[in-house]
N, C-alpha and C positions, 0 to 999 in steps of 0.2 A: 494519498495525501496531496493536499491542494495549497500552495503557497496561498495565502489571503489577501494579499494585493491582486489576486488577479478574479475574487472574487467577489461581485457588485453585493449579492448578500450579507457579507463579511464587514465590508465598508459601511452598509447600511447600517451596520451593529456598531461597527463602533461609532460613528456620528449618533447612534442612539444611545449609548451607551454615555456617551461625553452631555447629552441631554439632559438627561434624568440621574444625574447624578454632578450637576452642574459645574460641569467643569473639573471635577476631579480623577474620574476614571479618563487618562488620557491616552495608556499605553497598551489598551487590545490589542491594537496591530502589531506591536514591537514587544513586546514583551508575553504574552500568552497565547498560549496553543489552545485549541478548540476545537470539542469532538460533536458533528452533528449527524445522527443516522450513521451510517458508515464512514464518513469524511472526517478524517484530523487536517484541520486548518492550520498551517503554520506560519509564524513571522519570518518576515523575509533573510532576518539571521541564522535562522537553522540551520543550513550547512556546516554554518561557520564553528557553532557550538560547539561544545566537546563533547565527546564520544558517551561521556558519563551521563552529561547533562538530557541530552537528548535520550538515553536510555530511562532515566529515572522519570524524564518528561513521558515517554510513550508508555510505562506501567502504570499513568497516571491516566492516562486516554485510555489505554485498554479497557479499562474499571467504567470507565464512560462508554466505548462503544457495545459491553454487555449489558449496560443500563438499557442503550436504545436498544440492544435486539430483544429485549425483554418486556418494556413498553411500548414500544413503537416511536417512533416521531412527533405522533400529536399526543399522543398521552405524556409522552416527557416532557414535552416544549410545554404544556401547560402547565405541571407539577413546578417545573423548574423555575417557571417565569411569573408565576401567577397564585400558587397557593401555597400558604393561606394568602400572602400580600406578595408584591410585588420586591417590595423594599422593606429591610427595616426586620422584617419578621418573614424569612420566606424559607419555613421548614423541611419541604422537600431540597429546597436547590442546598440549602447545608446538608442535608440527609445525604443526598446524592454526592456529595463534594467530600464531606466524612469519609464516607467509604471510597472514594476515589485519594483522598490526603491520605487515607490508612496506606494505599500500596506506594505511596511517594514517600512516605518516613520508611518505611520497611525495604525503599528500594535503596533508601537515602542510606539506613543502615548496611546493608551489603555492600555497597559502593565504598563507602565512605569509612564505615566504621562504626559501633555500634555510640563511640564517646561522640559523635558527630548529631546523631539526634536526640544524646542527650543535652545539647549544648542550649543555654536558654535562650539565645538568640535566635537558634533556626525555629527552635518551639516559638519564642515571638513571631515570627515572620510566617510562619504557616496558619499561627489564632489570627494575625492582622488580615487575614486574605479573608476569615469568615466576619470580621469586624469592621471592616474600612472599607472604602468606595469601589475597590477591585467588581465584589461583585453583590453589591449593594448593598452593603451594610446587613447580610443575610443572616446575621444571628449574634444580637449583641448581648449574650448572656455570656461572658468572657471565663465567669469562673466553671460551668458546665463545660465551654471548651477545653480549659484547664485540666479540668476533672480525664475528659474525652482524651486527652492527650498523654494524659499520664497512664491512664486501662494500654494506649494502644503499646506506649514503650514499656511494659509489663510484659505484652505479649509478645513483644521484639527478643527484649530481653529474655526471654524462655526459651 
């Protein structure tokens, strides 16, 4: 684990994201933890975050660690960033993030209870990650995301 502020590459990614999203993604350094290869880059407030929040986040990031282990950094980077498009229709990014957010949902249910992940505001916060600027509007099809989320809830409830 490396603090993002100590990484020149993470600072560069932050500025690149601000640029390509016309300033809409401003919280990369402060609100998001990022896995690249075998490294998890964490925001400056990581140690002050609640233990439950860190646990849920690390379950999400563990999925990305496995993905990097399977695909390797070069292939994962190309798929995640460029295929089929860098923004608006980023199928592989959405695929990789769906896998990780499924684990986030399971972890949140484990920590906070099943009712938490059934809450509409929690669902909307997850889906907004896919449809908003945080990940470059990676998947614009909200209805398909709602179907995906409902399927994950069925699995968690079982």
